[in-house]
Structures are given as structure tokens and as C-alpha cells.
NUROGU-295182 format. One record per residue: y, z, x of N, C-alpha, C in turn; residue in three letters. Coordinates in steps of 0.001 Angstrom, whole numbers, padded with zeros to 6 digits, always signed. Atoms other than C-alpha are relative to their C-alpha. Layout:
% residues N
YZXYZXYZXALA...
//
This chain:
% residues 104
+001127-000056-000734-010455-010596+009431-001192-000203-000763MET+001419+000083+000508-014110-011345+008665-000763+001242-000269GLN+000702-001323+000343-016483-008917+007109-000682+000582+001296THR+000623-000410-001138-018390-008635+010498+000929+000893+000800GLN-001059-000613-000795-015245-007744+012328+000501+001269-000694GLU-000436-001117+000769-014200-005350+009621-000999+001191+000099PHE+000994-001010-000126-017519-003483+009727-000075+000638+001432LEU+000000-000597-001286-017290-003130+013429+001247+000772+000358LEU-001170-000782-000249-013829-001846+013477-000002+001224-000815GLN-000186-001222+000886-014312+000667+010652-001275+000778+000243THR+001262-000754-000295-017920+001790+011965-000839+000342-001304HIS+000861-000378+001263-019413+001612+008326-000955-001055-000049ILE+001050+000911+000136-022405-000135+007211+000293-000778-001193LYS-000254+000883+001233-022473-003179+004789-000326+000560-001205ALA+000367-000388+001222-024170-001277+002168+001251+001049-000473GLU-001111-000759+000339-021250+001337+002289+001256-000888-000518ALA-001080+001046+000366-018696-001632+002141-000321-000493-001394LEU+000323+000464+001411-020620-003056-000875+000352+001081-001028ASN-000238-001126+000893-020484+000402-002593+001488+000097-000183ALA-001467-000204+000005-016731+000783-001773+000623-001168-000993TRP-000382+001092+000805-016177-002614-003250-000299+000062-001595ARG+000543-000142+001273-018298-002104-006364+000879+001018-000776GLU-000763-001378+000475-016351+001379-006941+001503-000403-000213ALA-001291+000332-000032-013039-000571-006512+000844+001040+001025SER-000678-000846-000974-012218+001845-003614+000794-001001+001019TRP-000482+001070-000993-011611-001292-001423-000049-001324-000706LEU-000177+001335+000692-010316-004463-002884+000737-000928+001025LEU-000643+001008-000887-009640-007012-000165+000983-000828-000698PRO-001174+000706+000561-006235-008644-000726-000263-001485+000096ALA+000238+001442-000217-007475-012078+000504-001142-000404-000825HIS+001220+000500+000685-010406-014078-000815-001133+000749+000221ASP+001089-000938-000156-013069-011505-001268-001334-000856+000230ALA+001207+000682-000224-015690-014255-001468-000235-000464+001340ALA+000087+000368-001375-014876-015316+001888+000021+001208+000962LEU+000217-001123-000805-015006-011705+003175+001228+000134+000807GLY-001111-000176-000548-011416-011769+004317+000657+001259-000065GLU-000746-001227+000087-009753-008356+005164+001114+000137+000563PHE-001425-000103-000517-006154-007468+005894+000042+001459+000886SER-000268-001181-000464-004759-004691+007869-000031+001170-000692GLU-000020-001027+000991-004177-002744+004731-001484+000438-000410ILE+001455-000165+000294-007936-003010+003889-000458+001031+001099ASP+000383-000796-001179-008519-001491+007431+000414+001428-000053LEU-000583-001400+000062-006206+001437+006884-000569+000712-001273ALA+000549-000773+001031-007610+002136+003389-001399+000440+000314ARG+001454-000375-000364-011231+002083+004749+000128+001210+000837ALA-000136-001357-000890-010063+004571+007483+000368+001134-000830GLN-000286-001079+000902-008464+006678+004717-001367+000524-000690LEU+001216-000243+000629-011739+006721+002873-000842+000737+000914ILE+000882-000733-001089-013716+007767+006036+000589+001285+000216LEU-000694-001387-000255-011053+010525+006552-000247+000923-001148ASP+000211-000855+001231-011397+011826+002992-001416+000387+000022LEU+001509-000443-000073-015297+011854+003440-000041+000887+001125GLN+000069-000939-001240-014810+013602+006839+000453+001344-000220GLY-000438-001461+000233-012896+016527+005397-000620+000533-001283ILE+000963-000637+000969-015364+016950+002660+000338-000378-001488GLY-000488+000487+001161-013759+015063-000271-001214-000692-000574VAL+001259+000719+000487-016796+014075-002641+000308-001334-000658ASN-000203+001467+000551-017330+010590-004053+000588-000029-001371ASP-000759+000123+001381-016025+011628-007531+001357+000200+000074GLU-001434-000100+000050-012772+012764-006242+000641-001025+000844ALA-000760+001160-000700-012064+009734-003848+000814-000870-000745ILE-000630+000930+000729-011064+007416-006590+001437+000762-000674PRO-001193-000750+000562-008540+010112-007935+001010+000101+001010ILE-000929+000015-001138-007096+010587-004418+000558-001337+000324VAL-000553+001409-000274-006822+006848-003831+001033-000373-001188LEU-001035+000129+001024-005109+006565-007194+001308+000578+000210ASP-001103-000836-000049-002609+009261-006449+000827-000505+001264LEU-000610+000670-000977-001900+007605-003097+000564-001256-000244ILE-000565+001288+000327-001385+004206-004535+001284+000281-000954ASP-001072-000177+000811+000994+005684-007173+001229+000519+000864GLN-001179-000423-000879+003069+007427-004429+000553-001234+000756VAL-000543+001174-000652+003287+004157-002551+000801-000951-000954HIS-000855+000945+001067+004344+002264-005764+001404+000630-000205GLY-001103-000704+000228+006897+005019-006263+001107-000266+001054LEU-000665+000042-001236+008158+004755-002781+000589-001490-000054ARG-000572+001528+000062+008559+000830-003210+001117-000037-001121ARG-001048+000021+001024+010533+001351-006535+001180+000723+000526GLN-001237-000737-000466+012803+003903-004851+000834-000728+001070LEU-000712+001026-001052+013536+001336-001863+000749-000981-000796ARG-000525+001210+000727+014334-001338-004438+001269+000720-000684TRP-001095-000487+000619+016670+001107-006377+001114+000401+000930LEU-001029-000169-000955+018408+002183-003224+000691-001211+000443ILE-000752+001475-000380+019006-001550-002321+000828-000465-000996SER-000865+000464+000989+020483-002166-005627+001151+000878-000091ILE-001152-000850-000052+022745+000937-005412+000822-000487+001159THR-000729+000373-001153+023860-000173-001921+000702-001336-000406LYS-000605+001220+000404+024544-003668-003336+001097+000314-000973GLN-001034-000288+000973+026605-002195-006343+001173+000703+000836ASP-001073-000726-000873+028459+000091-003774+000901-001134+000816GLU-000569+001072-000837+029104-002950-001492+001009-000805-000977THR-000895+000785+000929+030490-004946-004530+001124+000757-000393ALA-001259-000742+000453+032689-002168-005707+001030+000269+001057THR-001069+000206-001231+034250-001674-002326+000794-001269+000090VAL-000607+001318-000070+034915-005401-002188+000944-000253-001127GLN-000927+000215+001318+036340-005521-005644+001292+000911+000193LEU-001234-001013-000216+038604-002466-004858+000949-000616+001052LEU-000856+000512-000924+039828-004190-001597+000805-001215-000511ARG-000659+001402+000641+040463-007523-003343+001079+000339-000914SER-001037-000255+000988+042288-005925-006003+001366+000874+000626SER-001050-000651-000827+044406-003740-003526+000712-000957+000764GLY-000725+001021-000635+045279-006751-001654+000973-000915-000736ASP-000862+000808+000968+046608-008576-004688+001178+000856-000474GLN-000994-000939+000331+048879-005546-005498+001349-000082+001098LYS-000984+000216-001008+050796-006031-002144+000631-001185+000223HIS
//
């Protein structure tokens, strides 16, 4: 989405958006020069607004955002490890079945 639409949906001012981008709180995944924002950017902006709404000060927001990013990264790695484990289990079961078939 374009910058104007993003500002309308988040109900923030352009000055706040520029400050968030300068502070690296919000880094559009698409071409920032074109002002393209994704749904993830929209969700992150809402998170920043929620944090501010509950009284988290500007010095703590990057810490909270970093911790949340780390949690999401760990969840992504865990899903990957689980998928590898499932693949290994499937391969082991298939190997055991095929070796069992050869014995009979």
C-alpha cells in the first residue's frame, strides 16, 4: 500500500511515520523510496501505537520491538526444526517398513 493509505489506516501523521522510520521501528519490506507498505508494516505500526497507548516510552519501544522480533525468529526456527524432525521420522518409518518387507 502507498504511504497515504498507510497513514489513513494507522491514523498516524507523516511526521510520526518519518520518525519511526528514522528510528528503524518501521522498515517497509518493499521499496521504501516508493512508499510501499505491507500488511506486516501495518501490524507493526499498530503494535507501536498499542505500546505507546499503554505507556511504553520511546526509549523502551526499540527494546520491546527487538524482543518481539527475536521471538518471531525463534518461532520460525522452531517450525523449521519441527519440519526437519518430521521428515526424519517419516524417512525412518519408510526405511523400517522397506527393510521389514525385504525380510519376508
